[in-house]
C-alpha positions in Angstrom: -8.8 -7.4 15.1 -5.0 -7.9 13.3 -3.4 -8.5 9.8 -4.1 -11.7 7.8 -1.1 -14.3 7.6 -0.9 -15.2 5.0 -1.4 -17.7 3.8 0.6 -20.6 2.4 0.3 -22.8 -0.4 1.9 -26.2 -1.5 2.4 -27.5 -4.5 3.6 -30.9 -4.7 6.5 -31.7 -7.5 8.5 -35.0 -9.2 10.6 -34.3 -10.9 10.6 -36.6 -14.1 13.1 -37.2 -16.3 12.9 -35.1 -19.0 13.1 -31.9 -17.5 17.0 -33.6 -16.0 19.7 -31.9 -17.4 23.6 -33.7 -18.4 24.6 -32.6 -14.8 22.0 -34.6 -13.1 19.5 -31.9 -11.1 16.8 -30.4 -13.0 17.1 -27.7 -15.9 16.8 -24.2 -13.9 14.0 -23.0 -16.6 11.8 -25.7 -14.4 11.7 -23.9 -11.7 9.7 -20.8 -13.6 7.5 -23.2 -15.0 7.2 -25.1 -11.3 5.9 -21.5 -10.3 3.5 -20.8 -12.6 1.4 -24.4 -12.0 2.0 -23.4 -8.1 0.4 -20.1 -9.1 -2.7 -21.7 -10.3 -3.3 -24.3 -7.7 -2.3 -21.8 -5.2 -5.5 -19.6 -7.2 -7.5 -22.8 -6.7 -6.9 -24.1 -3.3 -7.9 -19.5 -2.2 -11.1 -20.1 -4.9 -10.9 -18.4 -7.1 -9.3 -20.1 -10.3 -7.6 -19.8 -13.6 -10.8 -20.0 -15.3 -12.2 -17.4 -13.4 -10.7 -14.8 -13.3 -9.7 -15.1 -16.8 -14.2 -15.2 -17.0 -13.9 -12.2 -14.9 -11.8 -10.2 -17.7 -8.6 -9.8 -16.1 -5.2 -11.5 -16.5 -2.3 -11.3 -15.7 2.2 -11.0 -17.0 4.7 -11.4 -15.3 6.9 -8.4 -15.3 10.3 -9.6 -13.1 11.3 -12.6 -12.2 14.5 -13.7 -9.7 16.1 -17.1 -8.8 18.6 -18.4 -6.1 19.9 -21.5 -5.5 21.0 -22.8 -2.0 21.0 -26.5 -3.8 19.7 -29.3 -6.5 16.7 -31.3 -6.8 17.5 -34.1 -8.6 14.9 -37.0 -11.0 12.3 -38.6 -8.8 13.1 -35.9 -6.0 9.4 -35.5 -3.7 10.0 -32.3 -4.3 7.0 -29.5 -3.4 6.6 -25.6 -4.2 5.6 -23.6 -1.5 4.0 -20.4 -2.2 2.8 -17.5 0.0 2.0 -13.7 -1.5 4.7 -11.7 -0.2 2.9 -8.3 -1.0 -0.2 -6.3 -2.9 0.0 -3.9 -4.6 -2.6 -1.2 -6.6 -2.2 -3.3 -9.6 0.9 -5.3 -9.2 1.5 -8.4 -6.2 3.9 -10.1 -5.2 4.1 -14.1 -5.0 7.1 -15.4 -3.3 8.1 -19.5 -4.3 10.4 -22.0 -2.0 11.2 -25.0 -3.6 11.7 -28.1 -1.0 13.8 -31.1 -2.6 12.4 -33.0 0.5 10.6 -32.8 4.5 12.7 -29.6 4.8 15.6 -28.8 2.6 14.7 -25.8 0.6 16.4 -25.3 -2.8 15.4 -22.8 -4.5 13.7 -19.6 -3.5 12.6 -17.8 -5.7 9.4 -14.8 -6.4 8.1 -13.5 -9.1 6.3 -10.0 -9.6 2.5 -9.5 -12.2 0.4 -7.1 -13.5 -3.1 -7.2 -13.9 -3.7 -6.6 -17.1 -7.0 -6.3 -19.1 -7.7 -7.1 -23.0 -9.3 -4.1 -25.7 -11.4 -7.1 -27.2 -11.7 -4.4 -30.5 -8.0 -4.6 -30.8 -6.8 -8.2 -28.8 -3.6 -5.1 -26.8 -3.3 -5.9 -23.3 -3.1 -3.1 -20.6 -3.1 -2.8 -16.9 -6.0 -3.0 -14.8 -6.6 0.2 -13.0 -6.1 -1.9 -10.1 -6.7 -5.4 -8.8 -9.7 -7.2 -8.8 -11.9 -7.2 -4.9 -11.7 -11.7 -5.7 -8.8 -11.7 -6.5 -7.1 -9.4 -4.2 -9.1 -11.9 -1.3 -7.5 -14.9 -2.6 -4.2 -13.4 -2.9 -4.6 -12.4 1.2 -6.6 -15.2 2.3 -8.8 -13.8 3.1 
């Protein structure tokens, strides 16, 4: 039996006027917001909603982000953000993102590294979880 193909999820985005800067393109900071929204959609698509994650007593924190620009996304482009899990470690995972400004033109690529965390109810402090919960690991792998 071979390895599972990574699941890819596409999150549709229509850039709003407020997301466009004076150069007429989507302001760079909005891509990270789109990545966050696409991650939530990715979890939903994989059968684990973000509220389910929280109910399981864990959360995730972004510890690294990167963006690379190949082109521009403009107001009202029919864009989408494709998400794929690139790597799963013991306590962290990496999601790759591709922002398409048309059916086949990639404008921006990026990745986020997430660490799974748990909250100490007594102190309210967050710390690294001992591992990725099974249900989240299965969702990330598309199992």
